[in-house]
C-alpha positions, 0 to 999 in steps of 0.5 A: 042581804042579812039573814036573821041569824047574822051577828053583823052585816053590810046592807046596801053599802057604797063608799066614795073617796071624794069623787071616786066610788070604790064600793057599790051597793055591797051586801054580805053578812057574818054568822056566829061560828062561821068563817066568811072569806072576802076575796078579790084583787087589790083595789077591789074594795075589801079593805074599805068594806072591812074598815066600814064594818070595824068603825074606821070608815062611815059608809057613803050609803047603806048601813052596818047591821048588828044583830039585825039592827042598823047601827052607826059606828063612828069610831074603832072604839065604838065598834070594839064596844060592840064586839068587833075587832080587826087584825090588820094586814099592815102592822098596826103596832107602835114600834117604840113600845114593848109587846105587852104595851102594844097588846094593852094600849088604850086598855091597860089593866090597873090595880087601884090607881096603878098599872098592873104590869104583872097581870098584863105580862101574864095575860100577854104570855098566855095569849102568845103561848096559845100561838106558840110564839116565844117572843119576849113580852118585854121586847121592844116591838121594833126589835122583833121579827116580822112573823113575831109582829104578826103574832102580836097583832093576832094576840092583841085581837084575841085579847079583846074576846071579840064576837066578830073578828076581822082578819086582813091577810093574817098569814102574809108574814107567817111560816107554814108552822105558824099558819097551822097554829093560827088555823087551830085558833080559828077552829077554836074561835069558830067552835066558840061561836065567833063570826070571822071575816077572813081575807087572803090572797092565798086561795088554798087557805081560803079553800081550807078554812072558809065556810062561805066565800064572797068575791069582790071585783072593782067594788062590786060583789060578783060571786058569793057561795058556799066554799064547798061549791068553789075551787081555786080556779073558779075563785081566781077567775071571778076575782080577775074576770079572766082565766088565770091558768098561766100565772108565770110567763114562759122563760125565754132563755135570756140568761147569758154566760156573762157574770153580772154579780159575783159574791165570794165567801161573804160572811155577816157576823153571827148570821151568814157564813162563807156564802158564794154565788154568781148571777148571770146577765139576763138571769132570774136567780131564786133564793129559797130556804126556811125561816131563819135561813138568813137569805134577807141578811145575806142580800142586805150585806151584798147591797151595803145595808149590813157589815160583811166580809168577803168580796162582791163584784158587780160586772167585774167591779169590786163593791166596797162593804157598807155603802148602799149609795155606791152599790146603787151608783154602780147599778145594784138595787134592793127592793125590801120585803117590808114596803111599809116600814122600809120601802116607801114613805107611807105619809108622803105623796106618790111623786115624792116616793117615786123620785126619791132614789133618782132625785138628782135627775129631778133637781137643779138646786130646786125640785122640778115638780113638773118633771116629777109629775111626768115621771109619775104619769109614765110610771102609772102607765108602765107599771099599771099603778092605779091612782085614784088621786095623784096627791094621795099618800102612798099609804092609801094605795092598795098593797099591789099598787104599793108594790108596783110603786116600789118597783117603779121607784127602784127602776127609776135608778136604772139598775143592771142588777135587781134584788127583790125580797118577797116580790108578791107578799100580801098582794092578789093573784092578778097583781102577782101575774103583773109583777111576774111579767115585770120581772120577766121583762127586766131580764128580756132587757138584759138586766139580772134579777135575784128573787127571795121568796117564801112561796115555793111555787113562786121560786120554782115558777120564776127561776132559771136557777135556785140557791137554797140556804140553811141557817146562814149557809148555802146548802146547794144550788138547783137548775133545770128539772132539778128545781122541785119542791122536794129537792128545795125542801131537802136542801133547806133542811140540811140534807146532802146533795147526794140525798137530793139527787138519789 
């Protein structure tokens, strides 16, 4: 329940989407100068609780409290007027606008009857300098990197001088250096008396930054305690309701000697130079590297999304450059790291998303809706996609269920080689375990998988071999007991193989 010093609280809040109840009698508060972490699996109710607090949703029952008084927040603008601001997990930016225009959208600075472009540019530059982000303030947002977009989201929230700041997975797209910079800003805000609600699936971050932790499971609060009383294991177990000691499935030696994919001297103009690697049948091949390593750009060229030179062979068959359809028909598919903008049609139904890559199997002049519905039912079972309403748009699913839908959609094309870019970005520990099991199952079926991940433990825990890239070149390859964090980091920083093994 709310305490006298609380600046904001949810009191007895429940919420329903139609007949589906997603929050049950939730109580928690936010205090000035405190970081309160709200954690739980995807679908636990975290996003719903945050949206209620920030005026995006109205609770079905219960109330929002500000300074001990019950208030009804019927809009985001009303919440912001009370000093509440939110940094979204999924980018809430207008891609066609510049960085400056996004930060001041709806709050433009004026000088007399005219927009004060100079003042807005100067303020934007100052905000981004705090975050040590050097992005061009006049750049169109669609043209900047994913991590820079996240920094712009953070800068926008900071510009509102909120007394309550809600952070929904703010580090999902950030590098370690950028995370350290963000945490410095959190410490500054905490010292100024800002109340911060922080959600993250990275429990080491929660341990590092939080003063208190509240755990949700299936819409109910199951644990709330001072952060010093908890460790990652206890938090994880509370989230999923079971022990999570074995996060990665044991590798069963599925990799054979047959070459499933061969890339030789692949170059992408200005990005990748002479990259060569092989992938065996039944193998998980990890790709590691620091930001700017160009792993995504290499794989996009392999599947035909970028122009390239060099050769790519799938099961001995030469793939022509620049043809995604040809790669897919031959048995090669790619799961993008950006499921919102490039992986799923967020405003379309689950059925339409699922069958998009294999539409020829569901049409004979007209789309067979009954067959699509049956495929969705089967995908929900096979990939444990939790669907409250089968007619809902994909954007209303939790992050973990979106990722499972993207995987189901891709596998409907029946590929032999699957490239997965950041397979668990922004999803909870329970969903991560499921994704890892799905990947393991693919190799047990004789398929081959390439995993690109910024999480070192993920690369090490999943991979039979690891290829390390550094600024567009392959720096080295590791296997067996040589796959260690130290060895990967040394190669990623450009040190020689001799230095790694010495």
